[in-house]
C-alpha positions as CSV (number, residue, x, y, z in Angstrom):
1,X,-65.7,281.5,-16.3
2,X,-62.7,281.8,-13.9
3,X,-64.5,279.6,-11.3
4,X,-64.9,276.8,-13.8
5,X,-61.3,276.9,-14.9
6,X,-60.1,276.8,-11.3
7,X,-62.2,273.7,-10.6
8,X,-60.7,271.9,-13.6
9,X,-57.2,272.6,-12.5
10,X,-57.8,271.3,-9.0
11,X,-59.3,268.0,-10.2
12,X,-56.8,267.3,-12.9
13,X,-54.7,264.7,-11.0
14,X,-51.4,264.3,-9.3
15,X,-48.4,266.6,-10.0
16,X,-45.1,265.2,-11.2
17,X,-43.5,265.6,-7.8
18,X,-46.3,263.6,-6.2
19,X,-45.8,260.8,-8.7
20,X,-42.0,260.8,-8.1
21,X,-42.6,260.6,-4.3
22,X,-45.0,257.7,-4.7
23,X,-42.6,255.8,-7.0
24,X,-39.8,256.4,-4.6
25,X,-41.8,255.1,-1.6
26,X,-42.8,252.0,-3.6
27,X,-39.2,251.4,-4.7
28,X,-38.0,251.5,-1.1
29,X,-40.7,249.1,0.0
30,X,-39.8,246.7,-2.8
31,X,-36.1,246.9,-1.8
32,X,-36.9,246.2,1.8
33,X,-39.0,243.2,0.9
34,X,-36.4,241.9,-1.5
35,X,-33.6,242.1,1.2
36,X,-35.8,240.2,3.6
37,X,-37.0,237.5,1.1
38,X,-33.9,236.5,-0.9
39,X,-31.9,234.9,2.0
40,X,-35.1,233.0,2.9
41,X,-35.1,231.4,-0.5
42,X,-31.7,229.8,0.0
43,X,-32.8,228.5,3.4
44,X,-36.0,227.1,1.8
45,X,-33.9,225.2,-0.7
46,X,-31.7,223.7,2.0
47,X,-34.8,222.7,4.0
48,X,-36.3,221.1,0.9
49,X,-33.1,219.1,0.3
50,X,-33.3,217.8,3.9
51,X,-36.9,216.7,3.3
52,X,-36.0,215.1,0.0
53,X,-33.2,213.2,1.6
54,X,-35.6,211.9,4.3
55,X,-38.0,210.8,1.6
56,X,-35.3,209.1,-0.3
57,X,-34.3,207.4,3.0
58,X,-37.8,206.1,3.3
59,X,-37.7,204.8,-0.3
60,X,-34.5,203.0,0.5
61,X,-36.1,201.4,3.5
62,X,-38.9,200.2,1.3
63,X,-36.3,198.8,-1.2
64,X,-34.6,197.1,1.7
65,X,-37.9,195.5,2.9
66,X,-38.5,194.2,-0.7
67,X,-35.0,193.1,-1.6
68,X,-33.3,192.4,1.7
69,X,-30.4,194.7,1.1
70,X,-29.7,198.3,0.0
71,X,-28.6,199.0,-3.5
72,X,-24.9,199.0,-4.1
73,X,-23.1,202.3,-4.7
74,X,-22.6,201.5,-8.4
75,X,-26.4,201.0,-9.0
76,X,-27.3,203.9,-6.7
77,X,-30.7,205.4,-6.7
78,X,-31.4,204.1,-10.2
79,X,-32.0,200.7,-8.6
80,X,-34.8,202.2,-6.5
81,X,-36.3,203.8,-9.6
82,X,-36.0,200.5,-11.5
83,X,-37.8,198.8,-8.6
84,X,-40.6,201.4,-9.1
85,X,-40.3,202.8,-5.6
86,X,-39.4,206.2,-6.9
87,X,-41.0,207.6,-10.1
88,X,-37.8,209.2,-11.4
89,X,-34.3,210.0,-10.4
90,X,-34.5,212.6,-7.6
91,X,-32.7,215.9,-8.1
92,X,-31.9,218.5,-5.4
93,X,-33.3,222.0,-5.4
94,X,-30.3,223.2,-7.4
95,X,-31.0,220.6,-10.2
96,X,-28.1,218.2,-9.3
97,X,-28.7,214.5,-8.8
98,X,-28.5,213.3,-5.2
99,X,-25.4,211.3,-4.4
100,X,-25.9,207.8,-3.0
101,X,-23.3,205.7,-1.2
102,X,-23.6,202.3,0.4
103,X,-21.2,202.5,3.3
104,X,-20.8,199.1,4.9
105,X,-24.5,198.2,4.4
106,X,-25.8,201.6,5.5
107,X,-27.2,204.0,2.9
108,X,-26.0,207.6,2.8
109,X,-27.8,210.1,0.6
110,X,-26.3,213.6,0.1
111,X,-26.6,216.8,-1.8
112,X,-23.5,218.8,-2.5
113,X,-25.5,222.0,-2.1
114,X,-25.8,225.0,-4.4
115,X,-22.3,224.7,-5.9
116,X,-22.7,221.0,-6.7
117,X,-19.2,220.3,-5.3
118,X,-18.1,218.6,-2.1
119,X,-17.5,220.9,0.9
120,X,-18.6,224.5,1.1
121,X,-20.4,226.8,3.5
122,X,-23.9,228.2,3.8
123,X,-26.0,227.2,0.8
124,X,-22.9,225.6,-0.8
125,X,-22.5,223.2,2.2
126,X,-23.1,219.5,1.8
127,X,-26.4,218.1,3.2
128,X,-26.2,214.4,4.2
129,X,-28.4,211.8,5.7
130,X,-25.7,211.4,8.2
131,X,-26.4,214.9,9.5
132,X,-30.2,214.6,9.3
133,X,-30.6,211.3,11.1
134,X,-32.2,209.4,8.2
135,X,-29.9,206.4,8.3
136,X,-31.1,202.8,8.8
């Protein structure tokens, strides 16, 4: 009888200390991954904004080819949507509409970044077609 009882005790499972150690190790791994991934999410949004600005620049070139001029600042990107070149008003990765300016016949498209206000640094910095080389 004692042999049978000993076997059952040894095959019962993990002790409380073993479970705590496993949970601690998993928590440390999740924290390390989180620290490495979260800054990359901000950079991914900045990269997406740059790609969006390039795509909007291409849509503006198509508008120019059809109409012979770029939309004025007042009409903005709505004119490109109305011409059915873009499906809908584009928004940046932070859910703000892109800013469009017609500066002396040259289109400028920009996003004010995460904060949605001019200026800033890091992910709050402005991203403009002037910086990315998507001008006419």
